[in-house]
One Martini backbone bead per residue (centre of mass of N, CA, C, O) as a GRO file, in nm:
protein
  363
    1MET     BB    1   9.554   8.964   8.829
    2ARG     BB    2   9.865   8.803   8.753
    3GLU     BB    3  10.065   8.557   8.688
    4ARG     BB    4  10.420   8.551   8.769
    5ALA     BB    5  10.746   8.458   8.678
    6PHE     BB    6  11.037   8.439   8.877
    7SER     BB    7  11.411   8.522   8.879
    8TRP     BB    8  11.654   8.505   9.140
    9SER     BB    9  11.937   8.386   9.253
   10GLY     BB   10  11.820   8.092   9.160
   11TYR     BB   11  11.511   8.187   9.237
   12SER     BB   12  11.199   8.027   9.187
   13ARG     BB   13  10.866   8.166   9.141
   14VAL     BB   14  10.521   8.212   9.215
   15ALA     BB   15  10.348   8.529   9.196
   16LEU     BB   16  10.138   8.780   9.327
   17LEU     BB   17  10.159   9.086   9.132
   18PRO     BB   18  10.161   9.385   9.097
   19GLU     BB   19  10.258   9.584   8.846
   20ILE     BB   20  10.469   9.764   9.002
   21VAL     BB   21  10.636   9.529   9.100
   22ARG     BB   22  10.714   9.426   8.829
   23ARG     BB   23  10.864   9.686   8.746
   24VAL     BB   24  11.073   9.692   8.983
   25VAL     BB   25  11.194   9.414   8.936
   26ARG     BB   26  11.286   9.455   8.646
   27GLY     BB   27  11.476   9.688   8.716
   28ARG     BB   28  11.653   9.528   8.922
   29LEU     BB   29  11.718   9.301   8.685
   30GLY     BB   30  11.758   9.458   8.398
   31LEU     BB   31  11.464   9.453   8.221
   32GLY     BB   32  11.452   9.738   8.179
   33ASN     BB   33  11.512  10.038   8.189
   34ALA     BB   34  11.769  10.236   8.200
   35GLN     BB   35  11.952  10.391   8.429
   36PRO     BB   36  12.107  10.658   8.539
   37ALA     BB   37  12.385  10.747   8.660
   38GLN     BB   38  12.517  10.804   8.976
   39LYS     BB   39  12.741  10.981   9.151
   40HIS     BB   40  12.572  10.915   9.414
   41LYS     BB   41  12.502  10.690   9.629
   42HIS     BB   42  12.222  10.615   9.788
   43MET     BB   43  12.127  10.712  10.143
   44PRO     BB   44  11.892  10.721  10.355
   45SER     BB   45  12.025  10.900  10.585
   46ILE     BB   46  12.080  11.140  10.404
   47SER     BB   47  11.779  11.207  10.345
   48LEU     BB   48  11.644  11.199  10.641
   49TYR     BB   49  11.876  11.417  10.772
   50PHE     BB   50  11.947  11.626  10.504
   51THR     BB   51  11.887  11.651  10.186
   52ASP     BB   52  11.574  11.684  10.177
   53PRO     BB   53  11.547  11.942  10.380
   54LEU     BB   54  11.811  12.085  10.193
   55SER     BB   55  11.792  12.075   9.881
   56ASP     BB   56  11.804  12.395   9.806
   57LEU     BB   57  12.117  12.421   9.959
   58ILE     BB   58  12.251  12.200   9.771
   59GLY     BB   59  12.574  12.157   9.630
   60SER     BB   60  12.836  12.175   9.391
   61PRO     BB   61  13.102  12.241   9.179
   62VAL     BB   62  12.904  12.158   8.937
   63ASP     BB   63  12.626  12.163   9.109
   64HIS     BB   64  12.537  12.442   9.230
   65PRO     BB   65  12.784  12.638   9.341
   66GLY     BB   66  12.603  12.882   9.499
   67ARG     BB   67  12.536  12.704   9.718
   68PRO     BB   68  12.600  12.686  10.054
   69ILE     BB   69  12.599  12.380  10.041
   70GLN     BB   70  12.857  12.144  10.003
   71ARG     BB   71  12.943  11.863   9.818
   72LEU     BB   72  13.238  11.657   9.869
   73SER     BB   73  13.073  11.387   9.905
   74ARG     BB   74  12.866  11.146   9.975
   75THR     BB   75  12.907  11.222  10.316
   76VAL     BB   76  13.016  11.521  10.265
   77PHE     BB   77  12.959  11.852  10.413
   78ALA     BB   78  12.964  12.209  10.352
   79TYR     BB   79  12.980  12.525  10.570
   80GLY     BB   80  13.230  12.676  10.564
   81ASN     BB   81  13.378  12.576  10.876
   82THR     BB   82  13.159  12.335  10.834
   83ALA     BB   83  13.095  11.989  10.888
   84VAL     BB   84  12.920  11.689  10.743
   85VAL     BB   85  12.884  11.354  10.857
   86VAL     BB   86  12.727  11.061  10.712
   87ARG     BB   87  12.833  10.794  10.905
   88TYR     BB   88  13.070  10.801  10.676
   89ALA     BB   89  13.437  10.765  10.651
   90GLN     BB   90  13.691  10.765  10.433
   91LYS     BB   91  14.006  10.816  10.341
   92ARG     BB   92  13.926  11.053  10.149
   93ASP     BB   93  13.748  11.209  10.360
   94LEU     BB   94  13.977  11.250  10.562
   95GLN     BB   95  14.147  11.431  10.371
   96VAL     BB   96  13.930  11.651  10.336
   97LEU     BB   97  13.918  11.734  10.627
   98ARG     BB   98  14.223  11.802  10.671
   99SER     BB   99  14.227  12.025  10.417
  100HIS     BB  100  14.033  12.181  10.600
  101PRO     BB  101  13.943  12.465  10.809
  102PHE     BB  102  13.775  12.310  11.036
  103THR     BB  103  13.592  12.399  11.345
  104LYS     BB  104  13.344  12.201  11.264
  105ILE     BB  105  13.228  11.859  11.326
  106TYR     BB  106  12.975  11.648  11.211
  107LEU     BB  107  12.806  11.348  11.330
  108LEU     BB  108  12.590  11.138  11.165
  109ILE     BB  109  12.430  10.875  11.355
  110ASP     BB  110  12.230  10.537  11.338
  111ASP     BB  111  12.449  10.359  11.494
  112ASP     BB  112  12.559  10.130  11.747
  113LEU     BB  113  12.889  10.057  11.747
  114GLU     BB  114  12.947   9.982  12.062
  115SER     BB  115  12.732   9.714  12.059
  116LEU     BB  116  12.909   9.517  11.912
  117ASP     BB  117  12.830   9.164  11.904
  118GLU     BB  118  12.733   8.827  11.926
  119ALA     BB  119  12.432   8.944  12.054
  120ASP     BB  120  12.308   9.159  11.819
  121GLY     BB  121  12.150   8.997  11.564
  122LEU     BB  122  12.351   9.006  11.339
  123PRO     BB  123  12.507   8.954  11.072
  124SER     BB  124  12.827   8.868  11.045
  125ASP     BB  125  12.915   9.032  10.799
  126TYR     BB  126  12.791   9.302  10.903
  127ARG     BB  127  12.954   9.321  11.161
  128ARG     BB  128  13.235   9.315  11.038
  129LYS     BB  129  13.195   9.582  10.882
  130LEU     BB  130  13.146   9.765  11.117
  131ILE     BB  131  13.391   9.697  11.283
  132GLY     BB  132  13.602   9.785  11.065
  133TYR     BB  133  13.514  10.072  11.078
  134ARG     BB  134  13.539  10.137  11.379
  135GLU     BB  135  13.862  10.045  11.385
  136GLY     BB  136  13.919  10.272  11.169
  137PRO     BB  137  13.802  10.534  11.037
  138TYR     BB  138  13.633  10.622  11.277
  139ARG     BB  139  13.865  10.684  11.483
  140ARG     BB  140  13.979  10.909  11.311
  141LEU     BB  141  13.731  11.085  11.292
  142MET     BB  142  13.691  11.137  11.612
  143GLU     BB  143  13.942  11.333  11.632
  144MET     BB  144  13.762  11.568  11.471
  145VAL     BB  145  13.501  11.552  11.618
  146THR     BB  146  13.251  11.777  11.789
  147ASP     BB  147  12.962  11.660  11.685
  148VAL     BB  148  12.671  11.464  11.772
  149VAL     BB  149  12.416  11.300  11.571
  150ALA     BB  150  12.119  11.133  11.698
  151PRO     BB  151  11.814  10.938  11.746
  152SER     BB  152  11.971  10.830  12.016
  153GLU     BB  153  12.050  10.814  12.340
  154ASN     BB  154  12.214  10.545  12.332
  155ILE     BB  155  12.432  10.659  12.148
  156LEU     BB  156  12.512  10.930  12.287
  157ARG     BB  157  12.643  10.806  12.551
  158GLY     BB  158  12.924  10.747  12.389
  159TYR     BB  159  12.955  11.096  12.358
  160HIS     BB  160  13.062  11.267  12.630
  161ARG     BB  161  13.301  11.435  12.478
  162LYS     BB  162  13.073  11.548  12.318
  163ARG     BB  163  12.839  11.698  12.138
  164ALA     BB  164  12.502  11.602  12.200
  165ILE     BB  165  12.223  11.536  11.952
  166GLN     BB  166  11.897  11.492  11.903
  167LEU     BB  167  11.752  11.329  11.589
  168ASP     BB  168  11.502  11.282  11.396
  169PRO     BB  169  11.361  11.168  11.121
  170ALA     BB  170  11.232  11.225  10.822
  171GLN     BB  171  10.965  11.238  10.610
  172CYS     BB  172  11.011  11.132  10.259
  173HIS     BB  173  10.718  11.045  10.227
  174GLN     BB  174  10.417  11.001  10.110
  175ALA     BB  175  10.118  10.963  10.221
  176GLY     BB  176   9.905  10.715  10.198
  177ALA     BB  177   9.631  10.604  10.095
  178LEU     BB  178   9.321  10.432  10.243
  179GLY     BB  179   9.139  10.270  10.006
  180HIS     BB  180   9.243   9.971  10.061
  181HIS     BB  181   9.051   9.952  10.319
  182GLU     BB  182   8.881   9.685  10.229
  183PRO     BB  183   8.664   9.456  10.181
  184GLY     BB  184   8.755   9.162   9.975
  185ARG     BB  185   9.061   9.187  10.002
  186PRO     BB  186   9.363   9.132  10.021
  187PHE     BB  187   9.600   9.090  10.286
  188ASP     BB  188   9.875   9.307  10.317
  189VAL     BB  189  10.211   9.231  10.409
  190VAL     BB  190  10.504   9.401  10.548
  191PHE     BB  191  10.882   9.366  10.551
  192ALA     BB  192  11.056   9.678  10.584
  193ALA     BB  193  11.371   9.527  10.559
  194THR     BB  194  11.677   9.438  10.614
  195ARG     BB  195  11.921   9.202  10.695
  196SER     BB  196  11.961   9.336  10.988
  197HIS     BB  197  11.659   9.185  11.059
  198LEU     BB  198  11.652   8.870  11.028
  199GLN     BB  199  11.635   8.772  11.331
  200ASP     BB  200  11.368   8.909  11.391
  201LEU     BB  201  11.207   8.736  11.185
  202ASN     BB  202  11.279   8.451  11.273
  203HIS     BB  203  11.133   8.457  11.541
  204ILE     BB  204  10.835   8.479  11.380
  205ALA     BB  205  10.812   8.297  11.128
  206PRO     BB  206  10.629   8.055  11.208
  207ALA     BB  207  10.381   8.233  11.282
  208LEU     BB  208  10.364   8.358  10.993
  209ALA     BB  209  10.319   8.081  10.844
  210GLU     BB  210  10.044   8.029  10.987
  211VAL     BB  211   9.899   8.267  10.858
  212LEU     BB  212   9.941   8.190  10.555
  213THR     BB  213   9.802   7.911  10.581
  214ALA     BB  214   9.526   7.993  10.708
  215ARG     BB  215   9.550   8.266  10.502
  216PRO     BB  216   9.547   8.304  10.167
  217ASP     BB  217   9.479   8.622  10.175
  218VAL     BB  218   9.745   8.653  10.296
  219ARG     BB  219  10.023   8.879  10.211
  220LEU     BB  220  10.373   8.865  10.161
  221THR     BB  221  10.647   9.110  10.189
  222THR     BB  222  10.983   9.123  10.105
  223PHE     BB  223  11.364   9.211  10.098
  224LEU     BB  224  11.540   8.911  10.117
  225ASN     BB  225  11.519   8.693   9.935
  226GLY     BB  226  11.738   8.430   9.995
  227HIS     BB  227  11.723   8.516  10.320
  228THR     BB  228  11.480   8.391  10.393
  229PRO     BB  229  11.305   8.216  10.582
  230ARG     BB  230  11.238   7.890  10.517
  231CYS     BB  231  10.922   7.891  10.601
  232LEU     BB  232  10.872   8.141  10.366
  233ARG     BB  233  10.963   8.056  10.059
  234ASN     BB  234  10.712   7.846   9.948
  235LEU     BB  235  10.485   8.034   9.955
  236PRO     BB  236  10.222   8.150   9.757
  237ASN     BB  237  10.175   8.418   9.970
  238ALA     BB  238  10.494   8.493   9.899
  239ILE     BB  239  10.734   8.769   9.850
  240HIS     BB  240  11.092   8.796   9.768
  241LEU     BB  241  11.272   9.068   9.727
  242PRO     BB  242  11.504   9.259   9.635
  243MET     BB  243  11.702   9.475   9.702
  244MET     BB  244  11.698   9.836   9.699
  245GLU     BB  245  11.761  10.114   9.591
  246TRP     BB  246  11.656  10.399   9.724
  247ASN     BB  247  11.504  10.518   9.479
  248SER     BB  248  11.343  10.256   9.415
  249TYR     BB  249  11.207  10.242   9.697
  250ARG     BB  250  11.050  10.499   9.675
  251ALA     BB  251  10.884  10.415   9.433
  252PHE     BB  252  10.751  10.189   9.567
  253VAL     BB  253  10.613  10.333   9.796
  254ALA     BB  254  10.446  10.531   9.620
  255GLU     BB  255  10.281  10.259   9.461
  256ASN     BB  256  10.235  10.108   9.744
  257ARG     BB  257  10.014   9.904   9.935
  258PHE     BB  258   9.924   9.826  10.281
  259HIS     BB  259   9.777   9.686  10.585
  260ALA     BB  260  10.053   9.571  10.705
  261ALA     BB  261  10.339   9.630  10.935
  262ILE     BB  262  10.641   9.469  11.035
  263ALA     BB  263  10.861   9.515  11.359
  264PRO     BB  264  11.058   9.316  11.476
  265ALA     BB  265  11.262   9.303  11.795
  266LEU     BB  266  11.508   9.230  11.956
  267ASP     BB  267  11.677   9.240  12.270
  268THR     BB  268  11.899   9.487  12.187
  269PRO     BB  269  12.101   9.745  12.181
  270PHE     BB  270  12.096   9.795  11.879
  271ASN     BB  271  11.781   9.809  11.855
  272ARG     BB  272  11.735  10.029  12.090
  273ALA     BB  273  11.906  10.241  11.874
  274ARG     BB  274  11.708  10.286  11.682
  275SER     BB  275  11.507  10.432  11.471
  276ILE     BB  276  11.182  10.570  11.334
  277SER     BB  277  11.162  10.497  11.020
  278LYS     BB  278  10.942  10.285  11.001
  279LEU     BB  279  10.701  10.466  11.054
  280HIS     BB  280  10.733  10.610  10.774
  281ASP     BB  281  10.689  10.366  10.594
  282HIS     BB  282  10.411  10.271  10.694
  283ALA     BB  283  10.261  10.526  10.633
  284ALA     BB  284  10.320  10.527  10.323
  285TYR     BB  285  10.163  10.235  10.296
  286GLY     BB  286   9.903  10.235  10.466
  287ALA     BB  287   9.989  10.096  10.745
  288ALA     BB  288   9.973   9.896  11.013
  289GLY     BB  289  10.169   9.903  11.289
  290ILE     BB  290  10.404   9.653  11.412
  291TYR     BB  291  10.562   9.635  11.738
  292THR     BB  292  10.803   9.615  11.951
  293SER     BB  293  10.795   9.670  12.311
  294GLN     BB  294  11.041   9.904  12.249
  295GLN     BB  295  11.298  10.052  12.171
  296PRO     BB  296  11.158  10.323  12.006
  297PHE     BB  297  10.834  10.276  12.014
  298ASP     BB  298  10.739  10.287  12.323
  299ARG     BB  299  10.766  10.630  12.311
  300ILE     BB  300  10.538  10.677  12.062
  301VAL     BB  301  10.345  10.445  12.056
  302ILE     BB  302  10.000  10.395  12.073
  303HIS     BB  303   9.823  10.155  12.170
  304ASN     BB  304   9.558  10.119  11.948
  305LYS     BB  305   9.619  10.390  11.768
  306SER     BB  306   9.934  10.396  11.608
  307GLY     BB  307   9.946  10.098  11.691
  308LEU     BB  308  10.134   9.804  11.783
  309LEU     BB  309  10.232   9.646  12.092
  310LEU     BB  310  10.462   9.383  12.139
  311SER     BB  311  10.591   9.113  12.218
  312ASN     BB  312  10.818   8.825  12.151
  313GLU     BB  313  10.574   8.650  12.115
  314PRO     BB  314  10.478   8.480  11.835
  315SER     BB  315  10.170   8.461  11.897
  316GLU     BB  316  10.098   8.765  11.894
  317TRP     BB  317  10.156   8.811  11.591
  318ARG     BB  318   9.957   8.596  11.484
  319ASP     BB  319   9.698   8.711  11.619
  320ALA     BB  320   9.715   9.010  11.518
  321LEU     BB  321   9.695   8.938  11.209
  322LEU     BB  322   9.426   8.783  11.216
  323GLU     BB  323   9.262   9.017  11.322
  324LEU     BB  324   9.310   9.226  11.111
  325ALA     BB  325   9.217   9.050  10.866
  326SER     BB  326   8.913   9.051  10.997
  327LYS     BB  327   8.953   9.368  11.097
  328ARG     BB  328   8.971   9.628  10.887
  329GLU     BB  329   8.901   9.879  11.048
  330ARG     BB  330   9.134   9.854  11.242
  331ALA     BB  331   9.363   9.885  11.042
  332HIS     BB  332   9.268  10.163  10.937
  333ARG     BB  333   9.294  10.320  11.215
  334LEU     BB  334   9.598  10.261  11.264
  335ALA     BB  335   9.701  10.385  11.013
  336ALA     BB  336   9.605  10.669  11.066
  337GLY     BB  337   9.752  10.713  11.316
  338GLY     BB  338  10.039  10.669  11.214
  339GLN     BB  339  10.027  10.914  11.011
  340VAL     BB  340  10.005  11.129  11.223
  341LEU     BB  341  10.268  11.070  11.379
  342SER     BB  342  10.459  11.096  11.140
  343GLN     BB  343  10.383  11.389  11.063
  344THR     BB  344  10.489  11.494  11.337
  345LEU     BB  345  10.789  11.363  11.365
  346GLY     BB  346  10.856  11.409  11.034
  347ASP     BB  347  10.892  11.693  11.002
  348MET     BB  348  11.092  11.866  10.774
  349ARG     BB  349  11.110  12.147  10.921
  350ARG     BB  350  11.258  12.051  11.173
  351VAL     BB  351  11.525  11.953  11.035
  352ARG     BB  352  11.588  12.213  10.881
  353ASN     BB  353  11.600  12.401  11.146
  354PHE     BB  354  11.822  12.259  11.279
  355TRP     BB  355  12.044  12.315  11.055
  356ILE     BB  356  12.020  12.625  11.042
  357ARG     BB  357  12.111  12.662  11.331
  358GLU     BB  358  12.380  12.498  11.352
  359LEU     BB  359  12.508  12.643  11.075
  360GLY     BB  360  12.408  12.954  11.046
  361LEU     BB  361  12.182  13.001  10.849
  362PRO     BB  362  11.986  13.160  10.679
  363ASP     BB  363  11.634  13.206  10.666
   0.00000   0.00000   0.00000
């Protein structure tokens, strides 16, 4: 493994990176081969809840027009007199929905829009964006929606006037092999989250910096780039990648392995309404998952079997990481348990069968 200097967003540092990370970063920075333009910008929620499980059934007027489910826009799909909207509907989408004689319109949503406030732990600009959507197109969309699908009962409680159905996301990654869990190698930790989780990481960042300082063989990867907490920015064993477009991130997941994956979460209504998708990311990385002991993970993870459930006391996170770095066999065992749980809860056939039933598609 060689040292390589990188610079992005005016931020330069030297980091130890495996070759695949270098390739992904070069592609993200436009230094590699150009990628073909995509007609629809990919969104994780669309893949996790709809397009991956139903990929062979979805077409468009241009591509596979004979397939039963037609994609009308980035987030709107239709089968007969039924439409499915994934997360967002903009002005053009609302026009499409009004121009068709739909008798049933599903909204698939994985954010608790009604819990947004100053204490939700979200970055202020992200909160403003969600509130702007909630108070604009979303309100008009809800005048047409008949059924709401969400991964959390906390979200569904806000839709008591609609038919509300709970659906967990599918595992869209392949489970990573666990051969990297062997002694004598650096201990790689990943924070696989967007900037919407920044305050969650900020809460334990000083304790995480203690781990990285005390154990130079522990290495941290985030996708926060220049938004990374200050105490983690200049450590030689931490790398902060730019956020990746969904397909690039999937390629990164497929080719990288980590020993532990952290998912701290402040105790807010917005966080308690999140999905279990982090479980699937962690399983694909072959990592032992470490989660805050609250919804959604306290209902699925068995502590010390399929992951670790911790309080939000930063010292617990420090001690847990130090112990896993010293006891590789325990990290291996937790990673294996997390993969079994992910394969069970994320079975793509379950999500596929859900939509086949709901839409009335032939088996």
